N, C-alpha and C positions, 0 to 999 in steps of 0.2 A: 502403521508400520512404515518405517523409512526404507527407501531402496538401499540395498547393501553397499552400492558404490558411494552413496552419500554418507551413510552411517560409518563406514570405515575411515572416512576422512575427518570425522569430528574428533577434536581433542577432548580429553576427559571433562574439562571445565565447560566445553560447549555442550556435551551430552547432558551434563547437569543443568545447564541453562535451558535446554530444550525440554527436559523433564519437568523443570520448574514451570515453564511456560504453558505446558499442556495439562499440568496437574490441576486438580480441584483445589481451591474454588476459582482459579484463574481461567481455565478452559480456553487458552489461547489469547487472553487479554493481558498482555504483559509488555512492559517497557524494557528493552534490552539496552543497558547503559554502559557497556564495556568501553574501554579505551579504543582509539583508532587501531586498526590492524589486527584485532583479535577475533574477527569473524562474526560480527553481528548480523551481517546480511545472510550468511549461511544459516545461522541459528534461526533467524526469522523465516527463511524459506522452509526449514525443517518444521517449525511450529505450524506454518501455513499448510504444509503437506499433511499434517495430522488431521486437518479439517477440510481436505480437498473435496469431499463429498458435498460440502456446503458452498463451494465456489459458485459464482465468480468471485475472484479475489481482487480487492482494491488495495493497491500499494500507493501510499502517499509519500512522496520524497521531494527533496529540493530539486528544482529544475536541472541543476548541474549533475544530479545523480540518477535521473530517469534512465538514461542509456546504460549506465553501469548496472542498474537493477536488471534491465533487459539482458545484458551480457551474462550476469550471474545466473539468471533463470535458465538461459540457454546452456550454460556450462553444467549446472547441477541437475537440471530437469530436461534432458534431451528429448523426452517424450512429448514435451510441449512444442508443437509446430509453430512456425512464425505467425500463422493466422490465429493462434490461440492466445497470443500475447499482444496487447495493443498499448502503445505508448502515446498518450494524449499530448499533442503538440500545441494546441490552442483551443480557445473556447468554442470555436465552430467545428471542432474535430469530434463528431459524434458517430461516425460510421461504425464504431465498435459495437454500438447497440444492436446492430443487425448482422454483424459478421461472425458471431459465435465465439468471441473472445472469452477465454476462461480467466485471464489475468489482465487487469487494466492498471497501468502505471500513470499517475497524474501528479502534478505539483500542488502543493498547498495553496499557492497563489491562485490557481485556476478554481480551486474549490471555494475560495472566499470572495470571488467576484460578486459584487452586490447585484441582486436581482438576476442572477445568471440562471437560465434554464439548464445550463450545463451542469452546474453543481447539484441541482435538484434531481436531474435524471441520473447522474453518476451515483449519487448517494442512494437513490431509490433502487437502482439496479444492484448495488452492492449490499442492500439490506440496512443501509445507514439512516433510514428515516425520511426519505424523500426531501432531504435538504433542510429540514427543520433544524434550527439551532446552529446552522452554519452562518456565521456573520463575521464581518471584519470589525476589529476594535476601533472605536471612534478616536480620532486624533485631536479632538477638541475644536475642530473647525466647523463652520456652518452655523446652524440655528443657535440663537442666543448669544452669539459672540459679536461684540461690537469692536470696530476698528477705532483707533485713536488718531 
């Protein structure tokens, strides 16, 4: 159940998007692809709220959007205290593991660092498989390539 203050602010198409996201067989696994300015962040927060009993929540966003996500969480979920939301700044920023954060916001770039214990710990804590399968696509450099 969504808090009344949040539910009352959703437009009908956003309510339909949230219902779609939490419905079977998706169960919260959904890509929200609306255009800019239509409230994707709020819809995602609402979907995440439906599964808050399963948190910690991992939010992966572009570096330029991490603080905006933090602001939006503060705006829509005032019950989350500052200590409950951790915005990861760099690969050595791991104190969230012991500070009781319920929401972790990280960039995709940090998750794809090669051989990074950060990625493995972050994904393990969020239930994402201990970092298995997180890799950076090869750019065709390195082994087997000869210079001319």
